[in-house]
mmCIF file as Biopython writes it, N, C-alpha, C and O atoms, coordinates in Angstrom:
data_model
#
loop_
_atom_site.group_PDB
_atom_site.id
_atom_site.type_symbol
_atom_site.label_atom_id
_atom_site.label_alt_id
_atom_site.label_comp_id
_atom_site.label_asym_id
_atom_site.label_entity_id
_atom_site.label_seq_id
_atom_site.pdbx_PDB_ins_code
_atom_site.Cartn_x
_atom_site.Cartn_y
_atom_site.Cartn_z
_atom_site.occupancy
_atom_site.B_iso_or_equiv
_atom_site.auth_seq_id
_atom_site.auth_asym_id
_atom_site.pdbx_PDB_model_num
ATOM 1   N N  . MET A ? 1  ? -2.098  -4.328  -10.300 1.0 0.0 1  A 1 
ATOM 2   C CA . MET A ? 1  ? -1.687  -5.440  -9.530  1.0 0.0 1  A 1 
ATOM 3   C C  . MET A ? 1  ? -2.948  -5.570  -8.735  1.0 0.0 1  A 1 
ATOM 4   O O  . MET A ? 1  ? -3.732  -4.635  -8.573  1.0 0.0 1  A 1 
ATOM 5   N N  . LYS A ? 2  ? -3.090  -6.644  -8.298  1.0 0.0 2  A 1 
ATOM 6   C CA . LYS A ? 2  ? -4.080  -7.231  -7.444  1.0 0.0 2  A 1 
ATOM 7   C C  . LYS A ? 2  ? -3.361  -7.547  -6.290  1.0 0.0 2  A 1 
ATOM 8   O O  . LYS A ? 2  ? -2.264  -8.086  -6.437  1.0 0.0 2  A 1 
ATOM 9   N N  . PHE A ? 3  ? -3.858  -7.267  -4.961  1.0 0.0 3  A 1 
ATOM 10  C CA . PHE A ? 3  ? -3.209  -7.637  -3.849  1.0 0.0 3  A 1 
ATOM 11  C C  . PHE A ? 3  ? -4.296  -8.334  -2.842  1.0 0.0 3  A 1 
ATOM 12  O O  . PHE A ? 3  ? -5.489  -8.062  -2.977  1.0 0.0 3  A 1 
ATOM 13  N N  . LYS A ? 4  ? -3.922  -9.096  -1.991  1.0 0.0 4  A 1 
ATOM 14  C CA . LYS A ? 4  ? -5.166  -9.728  -0.983  1.0 0.0 4  A 1 
ATOM 15  C C  . LYS A ? 4  ? -5.311  -8.834  0.187   1.0 0.0 4  A 1 
ATOM 16  O O  . LYS A ? 4  ? -4.514  -7.983  0.583   1.0 0.0 4  A 1 
ATOM 17  N N  . PHE A ? 5  ? -6.534  -9.189  0.706   1.0 0.0 5  A 1 
ATOM 18  C CA . PHE A ? 5  ? -6.823  -8.220  2.033   1.0 0.0 5  A 1 
ATOM 19  C C  . PHE A ? 5  ? -5.888  -8.616  3.076   1.0 0.0 5  A 1 
ATOM 20  O O  . PHE A ? 5  ? -5.551  -9.758  3.387   1.0 0.0 5  A 1 
ATOM 21  N N  . LEU A ? 6  ? -5.535  -7.551  3.549   1.0 0.0 6  A 1 
ATOM 22  C CA . LEU A ? 6  ? -4.366  -7.611  4.545   1.0 0.0 6  A 1 
ATOM 23  C C  . LEU A ? 6  ? -2.986  -8.152  4.415   1.0 0.0 6  A 1 
ATOM 24  O O  . LEU A ? 6  ? -2.324  -8.640  5.331   1.0 0.0 6  A 1 
ATOM 25  N N  . GLU A ? 7  ? -2.610  -8.001  3.104   1.0 0.0 7  A 1 
ATOM 26  C CA . GLU A ? 7  ? -1.392  -8.538  2.647   1.0 0.0 7  A 1 
ATOM 27  C C  . GLU A ? 7  ? -0.286  -7.479  2.860   1.0 0.0 7  A 1 
ATOM 28  O O  . GLU A ? 7  ? -0.610  -6.306  2.673   1.0 0.0 7  A 1 
ATOM 29  N N  . MET A ? 8  ? 0.845   -7.729  3.189   1.0 0.0 8  A 1 
ATOM 30  C CA . MET A ? 8  ? 1.895   -6.798  3.239   1.0 0.0 8  A 1 
ATOM 31  C C  . MET A ? 8  ? 2.562   -6.501  2.048   1.0 0.0 8  A 1 
ATOM 32  O O  . MET A ? 8  ? 3.004   -7.399  1.332   1.0 0.0 8  A 1 
ATOM 33  N N  . ILE A ? 9  ? 2.698   -5.039  1.711   1.0 0.0 9  A 1 
ATOM 34  C CA . ILE A ? 9  ? 3.080   -4.787  0.150   1.0 0.0 9  A 1 
ATOM 35  C C  . ILE A ? 9  ? 4.213   -3.655  0.696   1.0 0.0 9  A 1 
ATOM 36  O O  . ILE A ? 9  ? 4.370   -3.244  1.845   1.0 0.0 9  A 1 
ATOM 37  N N  . LYS A ? 10 ? 4.861   -3.340  -0.390  1.0 0.0 10 A 1 
ATOM 38  C CA . LYS A ? 10 ? 5.760   -2.095  -0.038  1.0 0.0 10 A 1 
ATOM 39  C C  . LYS A ? 10 ? 5.886   -1.124  -1.150  1.0 0.0 10 A 1 
ATOM 40  O O  . LYS A ? 10 ? 5.693   -1.571  -2.281  1.0 0.0 10 A 1 
ATOM 41  N N  . ALA A ? 11 ? 6.202   0.229   -1.007  1.0 0.0 11 A 1 
ATOM 42  C CA . ALA A ? 11 ? 6.231   0.997   -1.868  1.0 0.0 11 A 1 
ATOM 43  C C  . ALA A ? 11 ? 7.256   0.946   -2.833  1.0 0.0 11 A 1 
ATOM 44  O O  . ALA A ? 11 ? 8.392   0.633   -2.477  1.0 0.0 11 A 1 
ATOM 45  N N  . ASP A ? 12 ? 6.988   1.229   -4.076  1.0 0.0 12 A 1 
ATOM 46  C CA . ASP A ? 12 ? 7.920   1.172   -5.183  1.0 0.0 12 A 1 
ATOM 47  C C  . ASP A ? 12 ? 8.559   2.493   -5.391  1.0 0.0 12 A 1 
ATOM 48  O O  . ASP A ? 12 ? 9.506   2.648   -6.163  1.0 0.0 12 A 1 
ATOM 49  N N  . ASN A ? 13 ? 8.084   3.339   -4.767  1.0 0.0 13 A 1 
ATOM 50  C CA . ASN A ? 13 ? 8.482   5.088   -5.117  1.0 0.0 13 A 1 
ATOM 51  C C  . ASN A ? 13 ? 8.004   5.616   -3.658  1.0 0.0 13 A 1 
ATOM 52  O O  . ASN A ? 13 ? 7.195   5.131   -2.868  1.0 0.0 13 A 1 
ATOM 53  N N  . ASP A ? 14 ? 8.816   6.810   -3.588  1.0 0.0 14 A 1 
ATOM 54  C CA . ASP A ? 14 ? 8.255   7.767   -2.438  1.0 0.0 14 A 1 
ATOM 55  C C  . ASP A ? 14 ? 6.817   8.030   -2.615  1.0 0.0 14 A 1 
ATOM 56  O O  . ASP A ? 14 ? 6.414   8.198   -3.766  1.0 0.0 14 A 1 
ATOM 57  N N  . ILE A ? 15 ? 6.006   8.086   -1.655  1.0 0.0 15 A 1 
ATOM 58  C CA . ILE A ? 15 ? 4.797   8.513   -1.962  1.0 0.0 15 A 1 
ATOM 59  C C  . ILE A ? 15 ? 4.526   10.161  -1.429  1.0 0.0 15 A 1 
ATOM 60  O O  . ILE A ? 15 ? 4.358   10.496  -0.256  1.0 0.0 15 A 1 
ATOM 61  N N  . GLU A ? 16 ? 4.532   10.842  -2.325  1.0 0.0 16 A 1 
ATOM 62  C CA . GLU A ? 16 ? 4.514   12.365  -2.100  1.0 0.0 16 A 1 
ATOM 63  C C  . GLU A ? 16 ? 3.275   12.675  -1.057  1.0 0.0 16 A 1 
ATOM 64  O O  . GLU A ? 16 ? 2.174   12.127  -1.092  1.0 0.0 16 A 1 
ATOM 65  N N  . GLY A ? 17 ? 3.682   13.613  -0.183  1.0 0.0 17 A 1 
ATOM 66  C CA . GLY A ? 17 ? 2.643   13.973  0.955   1.0 0.0 17 A 1 
ATOM 67  C C  . GLY A ? 17 ? 2.486   13.119  1.939   1.0 0.0 17 A 1 
ATOM 68  O O  . GLY A ? 17 ? 1.504   13.326  2.652   1.0 0.0 17 A 1 
ATOM 69  N N  . THR A ? 18 ? 3.385   11.912  2.285   1.0 0.0 18 A 1 
ATOM 70  C CA . THR A ? 18 ? 3.136   11.053  3.106   1.0 0.0 18 A 1 
ATOM 71  C C  . THR A ? 18 ? 4.644   10.792  3.614   1.0 0.0 18 A 1 
ATOM 72  O O  . THR A ? 18 ? 5.613   11.244  3.004   1.0 0.0 18 A 1 
ATOM 73  N N  . PRO A ? 19 ? 4.742   10.099  4.672   1.0 0.0 19 A 1 
ATOM 74  C CA . PRO A ? 19 ? 5.827   9.794   5.455   1.0 0.0 19 A 1 
ATOM 75  C C  . PRO A ? 19 ? 6.442   8.189   4.642   1.0 0.0 19 A 1 
ATOM 76  O O  . PRO A ? 19 ? 7.449   7.551   4.949   1.0 0.0 19 A 1 
ATOM 77  N N  . ILE A ? 20 ? 5.531   7.917   3.662   1.0 0.0 20 A 1 
ATOM 78  C CA . ILE A ? 20 ? 5.952   6.456   3.162   1.0 0.0 20 A 1 
ATOM 79  C C  . ILE A ? 20 ? 6.995   6.492   2.008   1.0 0.0 20 A 1 
ATOM 80  O O  . ILE A ? 20 ? 6.563   6.933   0.943   1.0 0.0 20 A 1 
ATOM 81  N N  . LYS A ? 21 ? 8.152   6.144   2.040   1.0 0.0 21 A 1 
ATOM 82  C CA . LYS A ? 21 ? 9.212   6.228   1.242   1.0 0.0 21 A 1 
ATOM 83  C C  . LYS A ? 21 ? 9.491   4.941   0.521   1.0 0.0 21 A 1 
ATOM 84  O O  . LYS A ? 21 ? 9.134   3.931   1.127   1.0 0.0 21 A 1 
ATOM 85  N N  . LYS A ? 22 ? 10.046  4.777   -0.625  1.0 0.0 22 A 1 
ATOM 86  C CA . LYS A ? 22 ? 10.056  3.637   -1.529  1.0 0.0 22 A 1 
ATOM 87  C C  . LYS A ? 22 ? 10.812  2.505   -0.339  1.0 0.0 22 A 1 
ATOM 88  O O  . LYS A ? 22 ? 11.520  2.812   0.621   1.0 0.0 22 A 1 
ATOM 89  N N  . GLY A ? 23 ? 10.509  1.537   -0.656  1.0 0.0 23 A 1 
ATOM 90  C CA . GLY A ? 23 ? 10.624  0.229   0.119   1.0 0.0 23 A 1 
ATOM 91  C C  . GLY A ? 23 ? 10.003  0.077   1.616   1.0 0.0 23 A 1 
ATOM 92  O O  . GLY A ? 23 ? 10.185  -0.946  2.276   1.0 0.0 23 A 1 
ATOM 93  N N  . GLU A ? 24 ? 9.361   1.026   2.021   1.0 0.0 24 A 1 
ATOM 94  C CA . GLU A ? 24 ? 8.642   1.081   3.335   1.0 0.0 24 A 1 
ATOM 95  C C  . GLU A ? 24 ? 7.399   -0.260  2.937   1.0 0.0 24 A 1 
ATOM 96  O O  . GLU A ? 24 ? 6.687   -0.317  1.934   1.0 0.0 24 A 1 
ATOM 97  N N  . ILE A ? 25 ? 7.461   -1.184  4.037   1.0 0.0 25 A 1 
ATOM 98  C CA . ILE A ? 25 ? 6.327   -2.122  4.194   1.0 0.0 25 A 1 
ATOM 99  C C  . ILE A ? 25 ? 5.215   -1.465  4.635   1.0 0.0 25 A 1 
ATOM 100 O O  . ILE A ? 25 ? 5.363   -0.676  5.568   1.0 0.0 25 A 1 
ATOM 101 N N  . VAL A ? 26 ? 3.838   -1.669  4.031   1.0 0.0 26 A 1 
ATOM 102 C CA . VAL A ? 26 ? 2.685   -1.253  4.642   1.0 0.0 26 A 1 
ATOM 103 C C  . VAL A ? 26 ? 1.707   -2.520  4.424   1.0 0.0 26 A 1 
ATOM 104 O O  . VAL A ? 26 ? 1.956   -3.540  3.782   1.0 0.0 26 A 1 
ATOM 105 N N  . LEU A ? 27 ? 0.661   -2.224  5.049   1.0 0.0 27 A 1 
ATOM 106 C CA . LEU A ? 27 ? -0.392  -3.305  5.062   1.0 0.0 27 A 1 
ATOM 107 C C  . LEU A ? 27 ? -1.637  -2.990  4.104   1.0 0.0 27 A 1 
ATOM 108 O O  . LEU A ? 27 ? -2.338  -1.997  4.298   1.0 0.0 27 A 1 
ATOM 109 N N  . TYR A ? 28 ? -1.854  -3.831  3.128   1.0 0.0 28 A 1 
ATOM 110 C CA . TYR A ? 28 ? -2.963  -3.402  2.274   1.0 0.0 28 A 1 
ATOM 111 C C  . TYR A ? 28 ? -4.384  -3.823  2.913   1.0 0.0 28 A 1 
ATOM 112 O O  . TYR A ? 28 ? -4.606  -4.980  3.272   1.0 0.0 28 A 1 
ATOM 113 N N  . LEU A ? 29 ? -5.328  -2.773  3.023   1.0 0.0 29 A 1 
ATOM 114 C CA . LEU A ? 29 ? -6.380  -2.853  3.435   1.0 0.0 29 A 1 
ATOM 115 C C  . LEU A ? 29 ? -7.590  -3.238  2.457   1.0 0.0 29 A 1 
ATOM 116 O O  . LEU A ? 29 ? -8.603  -3.818  2.849   1.0 0.0 29 A 1 
ATOM 117 N N  . GLY A ? 30 ? -7.371  -2.866  1.223   1.0 0.0 30 A 1 
ATOM 118 C CA . GLY A ? 30 ? -8.396  -3.030  0.291   1.0 0.0 30 A 1 
ATOM 119 C C  . GLY A ? 30 ? -8.586  -1.980  -0.747  1.0 0.0 30 A 1 
ATOM 120 O O  . GLY A ? 30 ? -8.025  -0.887  -0.668  1.0 0.0 30 A 1 
ATOM 121 N N  . GLU A ? 31 ? -9.410  -2.331  -1.759  1.0 0.0 31 A 1 
ATOM 122 C CA . GLU A ? 31 ? -9.605  -1.230  -2.692  1.0 0.0 31 A 1 
ATOM 123 C C  . GLU A ? 31 ? -10.758 -0.519  -2.151  1.0 0.0 31 A 1 
ATOM 124 O O  . GLU A ? 31 ? -11.630 -1.187  -1.595  1.0 0.0 31 A 1 
ATOM 125 N N  . ILE A ? 32 ? -10.915 1.091   -2.262  1.0 0.0 32 A 1 
ATOM 126 C CA . ILE A ? 32 ? -12.083 1.517   -1.734  1.0 0.0 32 A 1 
ATOM 127 C C  . ILE A ? 32 ? -13.400 1.635   -2.696  1.0 0.0 32 A 1 
ATOM 128 O O  . ILE A ? 32 ? -13.310 2.212   -3.780  1.0 0.0 32 A 1 
ATOM 129 N N  . PRO A ? 33 ? -14.527 1.105   -2.283  1.0 0.0 33 A 1 
ATOM 130 C CA . PRO A ? 33 ? -15.634 0.650   -3.107  1.0 0.0 33 A 1 
ATOM 131 C C  . PRO A ? 33 ? -16.013 1.828   -4.014  1.0 0.0 33 A 1 
ATOM 132 O O  . PRO A ? 33 ? -16.127 1.604   -5.219  1.0 0.0 33 A 1 
ATOM 133 N N  . ASN A ? 34 ? -16.211 3.027   -3.552  1.0 0.0 34 A 1 
ATOM 134 C CA . ASN A ? 34 ? -16.829 3.997   -4.342  1.0 0.0 34 A 1 
ATOM 135 C C  . ASN A ? 34 ? -15.549 4.651   -4.836  1.0 0.0 34 A 1 
ATOM 136 O O  . ASN A ? 34 ? -15.804 5.828   -5.088  1.0 0.0 34 A 1 
ATOM 137 N N  . MET A ? 35 ? -14.287 4.363   -5.072  1.0 0.0 35 A 1 
ATOM 138 C CA . MET A ? 35 ? -13.310 5.274   -5.671  1.0 0.0 35 A 1 
ATOM 139 C C  . MET A ? 35 ? -12.646 3.876   -6.535  1.0 0.0 35 A 1 
ATOM 140 O O  . MET A ? 35 ? -11.558 3.564   -6.053  1.0 0.0 35 A 1 
ATOM 141 N N  . LYS A ? 36 ? -12.950 3.246   -7.357  1.0 0.0 36 A 1 
ATOM 142 C CA . LYS A ? 36 ? -12.586 2.352   -8.146  1.0 0.0 36 A 1 
ATOM 143 C C  . LYS A ? 36 ? -10.864 2.691   -8.437  1.0 0.0 36 A 1 
ATOM 144 O O  . LYS A ? 36 ? -10.555 3.869   -8.620  1.0 0.0 36 A 1 
ATOM 145 N N  . GLY A ? 37 ? -9.962  1.800   -8.466  1.0 0.0 37 A 1 
ATOM 146 C CA . GLY A ? 37 ? -8.407  2.108   -8.345  1.0 0.0 37 A 1 
ATOM 147 C C  . GLY A ? 37 ? -7.776  2.835   -7.679  1.0 0.0 37 A 1 
ATOM 148 O O  . GLY A ? 37 ? -6.750  3.405   -8.048  1.0 0.0 37 A 1 
ATOM 149 N N  . HIS A ? 38 ? -8.347  2.931   -6.488  1.0 0.0 38 A 1 
ATOM 150 C CA . HIS A ? 38 ? -7.622  3.432   -5.206  1.0 0.0 38 A 1 
ATOM 151 C C  . HIS A ? 38 ? -7.860  2.471   -3.924  1.0 0.0 38 A 1 
ATOM 152 O O  . HIS A ? 38 ? -8.864  1.831   -3.609  1.0 0.0 38 A 1 
ATOM 153 N N  . ILE A ? 39 ? -6.734  2.573   -3.357  1.0 0.0 39 A 1 
ATOM 154 C CA . ILE A ? 39 ? -6.710  1.526   -2.271  1.0 0.0 39 A 1 
ATOM 155 C C  . ILE A ? 39 ? -6.660  2.406   -1.020  1.0 0.0 39 A 1 
ATOM 156 O O  . ILE A ? 39 ? -6.605  3.634   -1.081  1.0 0.0 39 A 1 
ATOM 157 N N  . ALA A ? 40 ? -6.683  1.650   0.207   1.0 0.0 40 A 1 
ATOM 158 C CA . ALA A ? 40 ? -6.597  2.128   1.713   1.0 0.0 40 A 1 
ATOM 159 C C  . ALA A ? 40 ? -5.180  0.897   2.153   1.0 0.0 40 A 1 
ATOM 160 O O  . ALA A ? 40 ? -4.963  -0.221  1.684   1.0 0.0 40 A 1 
ATOM 161 N N  . LEU A ? 41 ? -4.554  1.549   3.038   1.0 0.0 41 A 1 
ATOM 162 C CA . LEU A ? 41 ? -3.355  0.803   3.652   1.0 0.0 41 A 1 
ATOM 163 C C  . LEU A ? 41 ? -3.174  1.603   5.042   1.0 0.0 41 A 1 
ATOM 164 O O  . LEU A ? 41 ? -3.483  2.761   5.321   1.0 0.0 41 A 1 
ATOM 165 N N  . GLU A ? 42 ? -2.529  0.525   5.873   1.0 0.0 42 A 1 
ATOM 166 C CA . GLU A ? 42 ? -2.034  1.150   6.980   1.0 0.0 42 A 1 
ATOM 167 C C  . GLU A ? 42 ? -0.504  1.011   7.150   1.0 0.0 42 A 1 
ATOM 168 O O  . GLU A ? 42 ? 0.139   0.009   6.835   1.0 0.0 42 A 1 
ATOM 169 N N  . TYR A ? 43 ? 0.047   2.261   7.745   1.0 0.0 43 A 1 
ATOM 170 C CA . TYR A ? 43 ? 1.395   2.351   7.794   1.0 0.0 43 A 1 
ATOM 171 C C  . TYR A ? 43 ? 1.793   3.161   9.284   1.0 0.0 43 A 1 
ATOM 172 O O  . TYR A ? 43 ? 1.565   4.349   9.512   1.0 0.0 43 A 1 
ATOM 173 N N  . LYS A ? 44 ? 2.391   2.265   10.142  1.0 0.0 44 A 1 
ATOM 174 C CA . LYS A ? 44 ? 3.012   2.957   11.456  1.0 0.0 44 A 1 
ATOM 175 C C  . LYS A ? 44 ? 1.592   3.221   12.299  1.0 0.0 44 A 1 
ATOM 176 O O  . LYS A ? 44 ? 1.498   4.220   13.011  1.0 0.0 44 A 1 
ATOM 177 N N  . GLY A ? 45 ? 0.578   2.341   12.186  1.0 0.0 45 A 1 
ATOM 178 C CA . GLY A ? 45 ? -0.716  2.720   13.226  1.0 0.0 45 A 1 
ATOM 179 C C  . GLY A ? 45 ? -1.629  3.741   12.363  1.0 0.0 45 A 1 
ATOM 180 O O  . GLY A ? 45 ? -2.710  4.050   12.864  1.0 0.0 45 A 1 
ATOM 181 N N  . LYS A ? 46 ? -1.356  4.172   11.375  1.0 0.0 46 A 1 
ATOM 182 C CA . LYS A ? 46 ? -2.148  5.463   10.780  1.0 0.0 46 A 1 
ATOM 183 C C  . LYS A ? 46 ? -2.785  4.675   9.377   1.0 0.0 46 A 1 
ATOM 184 O O  . LYS A ? 46 ? -2.256  3.751   8.760   1.0 0.0 46 A 1 
ATOM 185 N N  . ILE A ? 47 ? -3.979  5.295   9.113   1.0 0.0 47 A 1 
ATOM 186 C CA . ILE A ? 47 ? -4.520  4.554   7.832   1.0 0.0 47 A 1 
ATOM 187 C C  . ILE A ? 47 ? -4.332  5.790   6.718   1.0 0.0 47 A 1 
ATOM 188 O O  . ILE A ? 47 ? -4.384  6.983   7.016   1.0 0.0 47 A 1 
ATOM 189 N N  . PHE A ? 48 ? -4.139  5.343   5.584   1.0 0.0 48 A 1 
ATOM 190 C CA . PHE A ? 48 ? -3.981  5.991   4.470   1.0 0.0 48 A 1 
ATOM 191 C C  . PHE A ? 48 ? -5.036  5.689   3.303   1.0 0.0 48 A 1 
ATOM 192 O O  . PHE A ? 48 ? -5.312  4.492   3.213   1.0 0.0 48 A 1 
ATOM 193 N N  . TRP A ? 49 ? -5.537  6.346   2.594   1.0 0.0 49 A 1 
ATOM 194 C CA . TRP A ? 49 ? -6.400  6.169   1.365   1.0 0.0 49 A 1 
ATOM 195 C C  . TRP A ? 49 ? -6.243  7.175   0.557   1.0 0.0 49 A 1 
ATOM 196 O O  . TRP A ? 49 ? -5.811  8.310   0.757   1.0 0.0 49 A 1 
ATOM 197 N N  . GLY A ? 50 ? -6.818  6.405   -0.818  1.0 0.0 50 A 1 
ATOM 198 C CA . GLY A ? 50 ? -6.928  7.227   -2.050  1.0 0.0 50 A 1 
ATOM 199 C C  . GLY A ? 50 ? -5.531  7.096   -2.889  1.0 0.0 50 A 1 
ATOM 200 O O  . GLY A ? 50 ? -5.172  7.973   -3.675  1.0 0.0 50 A 1 
ATOM 201 N N  . TYR A ? 51 ? -4.761  5.871   -2.632  1.0 0.0 51 A 1 
ATOM 202 C CA . TYR A ? 51 ? -3.452  5.943   -3.440  1.0 0.0 51 A 1 
ATOM 203 C C  . TYR A ? 51 ? -3.953  4.669   -4.504  1.0 0.0 51 A 1 
ATOM 204 O O  . TYR A ? 51 ? -4.813  3.810   -4.310  1.0 0.0 51 A 1 
ATOM 205 N N  . HIS A ? 52 ? -3.009  4.912   -5.779  1.0 0.0 52 A 1 
ATOM 206 C CA . HIS A ? 52 ? -3.250  4.174   -6.730  1.0 0.0 52 A 1 
ATOM 207 C C  . HIS A ? 52 ? -2.294  2.631   -6.602  1.0 0.0 52 A 1 
ATOM 208 O O  . HIS A ? 52 ? -1.079  2.820   -6.644  1.0 0.0 52 A 1 
ATOM 209 N N  . PRO A ? 53 ? -2.622  1.557   -6.494  1.0 0.0 53 A 1 
ATOM 210 C CA . PRO A ? 53 ? -1.923  0.307   -6.294  1.0 0.0 53 A 1 
ATOM 211 C C  . PRO A ? 53 ? -0.916  0.242   -7.079  1.0 0.0 53 A 1 
ATOM 212 O O  . PRO A ? 53 ? -0.003  -0.443  -6.619  1.0 0.0 53 A 1 
ATOM 213 N N  . GLU A ? 54 ? -0.665  0.834   -8.413  1.0 0.0 54 A 1 
ATOM 214 C CA . GLU A ? 54 ? 0.463   0.742   -9.318  1.0 0.0 54 A 1 
ATOM 215 C C  . GLU A ? 54 ? 1.695   1.383   -8.541  1.0 0.0 54 A 1 
ATOM 216 O O  . GLU A ? 54 ? 2.792   1.342   -9.098  1.0 0.0 54 A 1 
ATOM 217 N N  . VAL A ? 55 ? 1.584   1.942   -7.353  1.0 0.0 55 A 1 
ATOM 218 C CA . VAL A ? 55 ? 2.818   2.466   -6.674  1.0 0.0 55 A 1 
ATOM 219 C C  . VAL A ? 55 ? 3.328   1.497   -5.688  1.0 0.0 55 A 1 
ATOM 220 O O  . VAL A ? 55 ? 4.371   1.659   -5.054  1.0 0.0 55 A 1 
ATOM 221 N N  . PHE A ? 56 ? 2.454   0.370   -5.580  1.0 0.0 56 A 1 
ATOM 222 C CA . PHE A ? 56 ? 3.225   -0.514  -4.591  1.0 0.0 56 A 1 
ATOM 223 C C  . PHE A ? 56 ? 3.127   -2.029  -5.189  1.0 0.0 56 A 1 
ATOM 224 O O  . PHE A ? 56 ? 2.156   -2.416  -5.840  1.0 0.0 56 A 1 
ATOM 225 N N  . VAL A ? 57 ? 4.266   -2.835  -4.880  1.0 0.0 57 A 1 
ATOM 226 C CA . VAL A ? 57 ? 4.366   -4.162  -5.160  1.0 0.0 57 A 1 
ATOM 227 C C  . VAL A ? 57 ? 4.356   -5.158  -4.292  1.0 0.0 57 A 1 
ATOM 228 O O  . VAL A ? 57 ? 4.409   -4.939  -3.082  1.0 0.0 57 A 1 
ATOM 229 N N  . LYS A ? 58 ? 4.291   -6.300  -4.771  1.0 0.0 58 A 1 
ATOM 230 C CA . LYS A ? 58 ? 4.384   -7.485  -3.317  1.0 0.0 58 A 1 
ATOM 231 C C  . LYS A ? 58 ? 5.571   -7.726  -3.065  1.0 0.0 58 A 1 
ATOM 232 O O  . LYS A ? 58 ? 6.469   -7.548  -3.889  1.0 0.0 58 A 1 
ATOM 233 N N  . ILE A ? 59 ? 5.774   -8.224  -1.737  1.0 0.0 59 A 1 
ATOM 234 C CA . ILE A ? 59 ? 7.089   -8.363  -1.160  1.0 0.0 59 A 1 
ATOM 235 C C  . ILE A ? 59 ? 7.282   -9.915  -1.302  1.0 0.0 59 A 1 
ATOM 236 O O  . ILE A ? 59 ? 6.289   -10.570 -1.620  1.0 0.0 59 A 1 
ATOM 237 N N  . SER A ? 60 ? 8.367   -10.500 -1.113  1.0 0.0 60 A 1 
ATOM 238 C CA . SER A ? 60 ? 8.744   -11.792 -0.876  1.0 0.0 60 A 1 
ATOM 239 C C  . SER A ? 60 ? 8.603   -12.135 0.463   1.0 0.0 60 A 1 
ATOM 240 O O  . SER A ? 60 ? 8.465   -11.319 1.375   1.0 0.0 60 A 1 
ATOM 241 N N  . LYS A ? 61 ? 8.644   -13.555 0.600   1.0 0.0 61 A 1 
ATOM 242 C CA . LYS A ? 61 ? 8.500   -13.903 2.205   1.0 0.0 61 A 1 
ATOM 243 C C  . LYS A ? 61 ? 9.902   -13.689 2.976   1.0 0.0 61 A 1 
ATOM 244 O O  . LYS A ? 61 ? 10.005  -13.607 4.200   1.0 0.0 61 A 1 
ATOM 245 N N  . GLU A ? 62 ? 10.935  -13.615 2.074   1.0 0.0 62 A 1 
ATOM 246 C CA . GLU A ? 62 ? 12.286  -13.300 2.739   1.0 0.0 62 A 1 
ATOM 247 C C  . GLU A ? 62 ? 12.278  -11.867 3.223   1.0 0.0 62 A 1 
ATOM 248 O O  . GLU A ? 62 ? 13.001  -11.589 4.179   1.0 0.0 62 A 1 
ATOM 249 N N  . GLU A ? 63 ? 11.486  -10.866 2.623   1.0 0.0 63 A 1 
ATOM 250 C CA . GLU A ? 63 ? 11.614  -9.464  3.046   1.0 0.0 63 A 1 
ATOM 251 C C  . GLU A ? 63 ? 10.705  -9.275  4.496   1.0 0.0 63 A 1 
ATOM 252 O O  . GLU A ? 63 ? 10.842  -8.231  5.134   1.0 0.0 63 A 1 
ATOM 253 N N  . LEU A ? 64 ? 9.798   -10.316 4.962   1.0 0.0 64 A 1 
ATOM 254 C CA . LEU A ? 64 ? 9.012   -10.091 6.019   1.0 0.0 64 A 1 
ATOM 255 C C  . LEU A ? 64 ? 9.781   -10.079 7.284   1.0 0.0 64 A 1 
ATOM 256 O O  . LEU A ? 64 ? 9.206   -9.884  8.355   1.0 0.0 64 A 1 
#
């Protein structure tokens, strides 16, 4: 799935090894240029990177 830069997205599952749980909203920061298929995101003031975008889904405006 393609997301827009600085789009709010949510985890579709718990993200192992991170505090991000299913349904948590994160800020999409973009795809990592030298790691195709991996993204960077911000969650509660921390940057996480190296995750697959398939683990996240778009959220509706009502969820914001």
